[in-house]
C-alpha positions in Angstrom: 0.1 0.1 0.0 1.3 3.6 -1.0 1.8 5.7 1.7 0.0 9.4 1.6 3.0 11.3 1.0 3.7 8.9 -2.2 0.2 9.5 -3.6 0.5 13.4 -2.7 3.8 13.7 -4.8 2.4 11.2 -7.8 -0.9 13.4 -7.8 1.6 16.7 -7.8 3.9 15.7 -10.4 1.0 14.3 -12.6 -0.9 17.7 -12.4 2.5 19.8 -13.1 3.1 17.4 -16.2 -0.6 18.0 -17.5 -0.4 21.7 -16.5 2.9 22.1 -18.8 1.2 20.1 -21.4 -1.8 22.2 -21.5 0.1 25.6 -21.6 2.9 24.0 -24.3 -0.3 23.1 -26.3 -1.9 26.6 -25.8 1.3 28.5 -27.0 1.5 26.3 -30.1 -1.9 27.0 -31.0 -2.2 30.6 -30.0 -0.8 31.9 -33.8 -3.4 29.7 -35.2 -6.3 31.1 -33.2 -5.3 34.7 -33.7 -4.6 34.4 -37.6 -8.1 32.6 -37.2 -9.3 35.8 -35.3 -7.8 38.3 -37.7 -9.5 36.2 -41.1 -12.9 36.4 -39.3 -12.7 40.4 -38.6 -11.7 40.6 -42.2 -14.4 38.6 -43.7 -16.8 40.5 -41.3 -15.6 43.8 -42.8 -15.6 42.5 -46.4 -19.1 41.5 -46.1 -20.8 44.6 -44.8 -19.9 45.7 -48.5 -21.7 42.9 -49.9 -17.9 41.2 -50.9 -18.0 37.7 -50.3 -14.7 35.9 -49.0 -13.5 32.9 -47.8 -10.7 31.8 -45.0 -8.4 31.1 -47.9 -8.9 34.4 -50.0 -9.8 36.9 -47.6 -6.8 38.7 -46.9 -5.9 39.1 -50.6 -9.8 40.6 -51.0 -9.1 42.4 -48.2 -5.8 44.2 -49.6 -7.6 44.4 -53.0 -10.8 46.0 -51.5 -9.6 48.1 -48.5 -7.6 50.9 -50.0 -7.1 52.8 -46.7 -7.5 52.4 -42.8 -8.6 55.7 -41.1 -8.3 56.8 -37.3 -10.5 59.5 -36.2 -10.4 61.6 -32.9 -13.4 62.9 -31.3 -13.2 65.9 -33.2 -13.8 64.4 -36.5 -10.1 64.9 -37.7 -8.1 62.3 -39.2 -4.8 61.3 -36.9 -3.8 58.5 -38.7 -3.9 57.1 -42.5 -3.0 53.2 -43.2 -2.9 52.5 -47.1 -0.9 50.3 -49.7 1.0 48.5 -46.6 2.2 52.2 -45.5 1.4 54.9 -42.9 0.5 58.3 -44.8 -0.4 59.6 -41.6 0.3 58.5 -37.6 1.4 55.2 -36.7 -2.1 53.7 -35.7 -3.8 51.0 -37.9 -7.6 51.5 -37.5 -7.8 47.6 -38.0 -5.6 47.2 -34.5 -7.9 49.4 -32.6 -10.2 47.5 -29.8 -13.6 49.2 -30.4 -14.9 48.1 -27.1 -11.9 49.8 -25.0 -12.5 53.1 -27.3 -16.0 53.2 -26.3 -15.3 52.7 -22.6 -12.9 55.6 -23.1 -15.4 57.8 -24.6 -18.1 56.8 -21.6 -15.4 57.6 -19.0 -14.1 61.0 -20.8 -18.3 62.2 -21.0 -18.3 61.3 -17.1 -15.2 63.5 -16.4 -13.4 60.2 -14.9 -10.6 60.5 -17.6 -8.8 62.7 -20.2 -7.9 60.3 -22.4 -9.8 60.7 -25.6 -11.0 57.9 -27.8 -10.1 57.3 -31.3 -12.4 55.3 -33.8 -11.6 53.2 -36.8 -12.9 53.9 -40.4 -12.1 51.8 -43.5 -12.3 52.9 -47.1 -13.4 50.5 -49.6 -13.3 50.3 -53.2 -15.7 47.8 -54.9 -15.6 48.4 -58.5 -15.9 52.1 -59.1 -17.9 52.6 -55.9 -16.0 54.5 -52.7 -17.5 52.6 -49.4 -17.0 53.8 -45.9 -17.1 50.6 -43.4 -17.8 51.3 -39.6 -17.1 48.7 -37.0 -19.6 48.5 -34.3 -19.9 47.1 -30.7 -22.9 46.9 -28.5 -24.9 44.6 -25.7 -27.4 42.3 -26.3 -29.5 40.2 -24.1 -27.1 37.9 -22.9 -23.9 39.5 -23.9 -22.2 41.8 -26.4 -23.2 41.9 -30.1 -21.1 43.5 -32.7 -20.9 44.2 -36.8 -19.9 46.3 -39.0 -22.2 48.8 -41.1 -21.0 50.4 -44.6 -22.1 53.5 -46.1 -22.1 54.9 -49.8 -19.9 57.7 -50.8 -22.5 60.0 -49.2 -21.9 59.1 -45.9 -25.2 58.7 -45.6 -27.0 55.8 -47.2 -26.1 51.8 -45.9 -24.8 49.6 -48.4 -25.2 46.8 -45.9 -24.3 45.6 -42.5 -23.0 42.5 -40.5 -24.3 41.6 -37.2 -22.9 38.8 -34.6 -23.3 38.1 -31.1 -21.8 35.9 -28.0 -24.7 34.2 -26.6 -28.5 36.0 -27.9 -31.3 33.5 -27.7 -31.6 31.0 -30.8 -34.5 31.8 -33.0 -34.9 35.1 -31.1 -32.4 37.7 -30.5 -29.7 35.3 -32.5 -31.5 36.2 -35.8 -29.6 39.5 -36.0 -27.1 37.5 -37.8 -29.1 36.2 -40.5 -30.1 37.8 -43.8 -33.7 38.4 -43.7 -32.9 41.1 -40.8 -29.7 42.2 -42.0 -31.2 42.9 -45.7 -33.8 45.5 -44.1 -30.9 48.1 -43.7 -30.1 48.1 -47.4 -30.2 51.8 -48.8 -31.8 53.2 -45.4 -30.3 56.6 -44.4 -28.6 57.9 -41.1 -29.4 61.6 -41.8 -32.6 62.8 -42.3 -33.6 65.6 -45.0 -32.0 68.3 -43.2 -28.5 66.7 -42.5 -29.2 65.9 -39.1 -28.1 62.6 -37.7 -31.1 59.9 -37.1 -29.1 57.1 -37.1 -31.5 53.4 -37.7 -33.7 52.3 -35.3 -35.0 48.9 -35.1 -39.0 49.1 -34.5 -40.8 46.8 -32.2 -44.2 45.8 -34.1 -42.7 46.9 -37.5 -41.6 50.4 -38.6 -45.0 51.1 -40.9 -46.8 50.8 -37.3 -45.0 53.5 -36.2 -44.0 57.1 -36.3 -40.6 56.8 -37.1 -39.8 57.3 -41.3 -39.0 54.1 -42.9 -36.0 55.4 -44.2 -34.6 55.6 -40.6 -36.1 52.1 -39.3 -35.9 48.5 -39.6 -38.8 45.8 -38.2 -37.6 44.5 -35.0 -37.4 40.5 -34.5 -40.3 38.9 -32.5 -39.9 37.9 -29.2 -36.1 39.9 -29.5 -37.1 43.0 -28.2 -33.9 43.5 -25.8 -31.6 42.5 -28.7 -32.8 44.4 -31.2 -33.0 47.6 -28.6 -29.3 46.9 -28.1 -28.4 47.1 -31.8 -30.4 50.2 -32.1 -28.1 51.3 -29.2 -25.3 50.2 -30.8 -25.8 51.8 -34.4 -26.8 55.1 -32.4 -23.6 55.1 -30.1 -21.2 54.2 -32.8 -22.5 56.0 -35.7 -22.5 59.6 -33.8 -18.6 59.3 -33.4 -18.5 60.0 -37.2 -21.0 62.6 -37.5 -18.2 65.5 -37.3 -15.8 63.5 -39.7 -18.4 63.3 -42.2 -19.2 67.0 -42.0 -15.6 67.8 -42.2 -15.5 66.0 -45.4 -18.7 68.5 -46.6 -20.8 65.1 -47.2 -23.8 66.6 -44.7 
C-alpha cells in the first residue's frame, strides 16, 4: 500500500505534467487562433460591403478592396491613415483598434473620469468604381455583447450593407440579428434626415410602418427579440455618432 506522501507526490507531479502539456499546447495553437480571429474580422468587414470571401482568400480581398484605414478622433479629425502597406499619417492602424476599449474611454471621458480621448476606426473600401466607408460596431444585447459593421455609400449617409453577430443571444429570437432576413432590411436606409441631422437607424418593435418613424431610418424588430433589437439600435446610435463630425468635415452632409 502506498503512503499518503507517495500519493501526494505522484498526484502533484501528474498535475504539473498535465498543466505543462496544456500550456505548451496553448502556446503552439495561439498563432493559429490569432490568425483565425483576424481572418474572421476581415471577412466581416468585407461582408458589410457585400464582398463574399473565404478564409483562404479573405486577406487577398482585403488588400485589394480596403484601400485605406483611417483613425479619427472625437473632433472628426484624421490622426492616422494607413494605405498600400504604409502609413500616410500617424502610426496607428484602424484594424488594430479595440472598439470596446475606445467606447469605454468615451464613456469615462463624458463622465469626467478620464482625460484620455477615444479614437475610432474607419475603413475605406473600393468596390468596382464605388467608394464605401465601413464603420465597426460594438454594443450589448440580452445575454452579452453584440457587434458588427455598417457600410455606407460615398454620400456618408446611405447604407450599403451591415453585418451583426453576438456572443450568446437566444436562438430563434435575438440570435436572428446575424441572418440575412434581418440584415437585408438595412440596405439603402439612411442615417441622416433630409435636413442633414443625424437620425441613426432604429430597430422598431411592432414594425416601422406601425410607428411614426420615417421608414428610411427604421427597420422591423425581431419578434420576441426586443432587448437584443434595442441593443442593436443603441449600438448603431452610440457608434455612428462618433463619425458625424468627420462626415461633416468632408462636406458630405
